C-alpha positions, 0 to 999 in steps of 0.5 A: 589861698591858705597861708600862715602870716608870720610877722617878724618882730625884727621890724617892730618898734622895740620901744613898744614891742608888747603893744605891737604884738598885741595889735597884731593879735587883735588884727587876727595874726596867730603866729609871731616870728622871732629872729634870734641873732648872736653877732657871730653866725650873723653880724647883727645882734637882736634879743634872747630868751629873756625878751621872749619870756616877757613877750610870752606873758603878753600874747597867746600867739604861736612863737616861732624862733629862727636861730641865727646863732652859733651852737644853737643847742645851748638855746633850746631848753631856754626857748622851751621854758620861754614858751616857744612853739617851734624852732628853726636852725641853719644847716651851717650852724649845726655840727650835728643837724639831725641831733639838734632837730631831734632835740627840738622835737623831744623838748615838745617844740616843732623842729625845722631847718633853714636854707640860706639862698645858696644852700641846697635841700638835698642833704635833708633827704634822710631827715625828711624820711624820718619825719623829724623835720616839721618845717623847712625855711627858705631864706629869700635874702641873706640872713642877718638884716631886715629890709632886704629885697626878695631874691627872684631865684627863690621862687624856683627854689620854693617850687623845687622844694615843694615838688620834692616834698610832694613826690616823696610824701614828706610832711614838712611845711615850707616857710619863706623869709625875706623881702616879702611884700604885697607885690610878691606874696601871692607868687610865693604862696602859689610856688608852694610856701605855706608860712610867710614871714613878713618884716618891714612890709607888715610894720610899714608906717606903723599901720599894723592893722591895715597892713595885716588886712592888706596881706589877707586880702591879697591871699583871700584869707 
C-alpha cells in the first residue's frame, strides 16, 4: 500500500526543530508539511518564510507548504526562494483561485488546492481539466489547530474525490490532513489518499523514529 508520509512540523518541538527534521529524514521520511498560518485566515500564528529558509539548509526533504493565510499570492515568491517544492492554498482564501495555482506552477513549484470539511470539490472541474492542480488536500479537521480528531465523513469525501478524479482521467494526487493516527491511516489510504499529513501522532512522546516505523509497518512500506 503505497503512500507518502508527510509529517507536519506544527506538532514538533520548536526548541529543537532542525534536530527533529533531521531525525525524520534519517528515519526515511522524504516529505515535510509546513503549516503557514497568519492569524487572520485562521486564529493561530505559526511561522513564515524565514523559518522555512533556515530549515532548507538542514535537510534535503521535499517541502510542502500549506498556506492558511489571507492573500496567499504575496507569499509565493518568498516560498520559492526559500526552497519550497509544493504549495496548497484554500479555496476560500483566494480571490482568483485559478490565477493563484497557475502562479505557483509558473514559479516552478507544484500547485494545489485545499478543501475544508464543508467545501465541495465540484468547483475544481475546469482547473482539473487544464491539469494545473497537482494536489488536492482534503482537510479532515477544521484548519488552524493541531491535535484534533479525524472527522469520519472525510473517508467518504476521499472516496468521492478519488472516483471523480479517476473517472475523468485527472492527474492530481489526493492529500489528507487532520487527526491521522495508526488506527485510521490504512482506511484513509484505502479510500484513495496518496499523501498523508501526520502531526501529533508522528511526534508523540518524542519517539520520532519509532512512530515513523510504526506508520510504515501499518502500510507495508
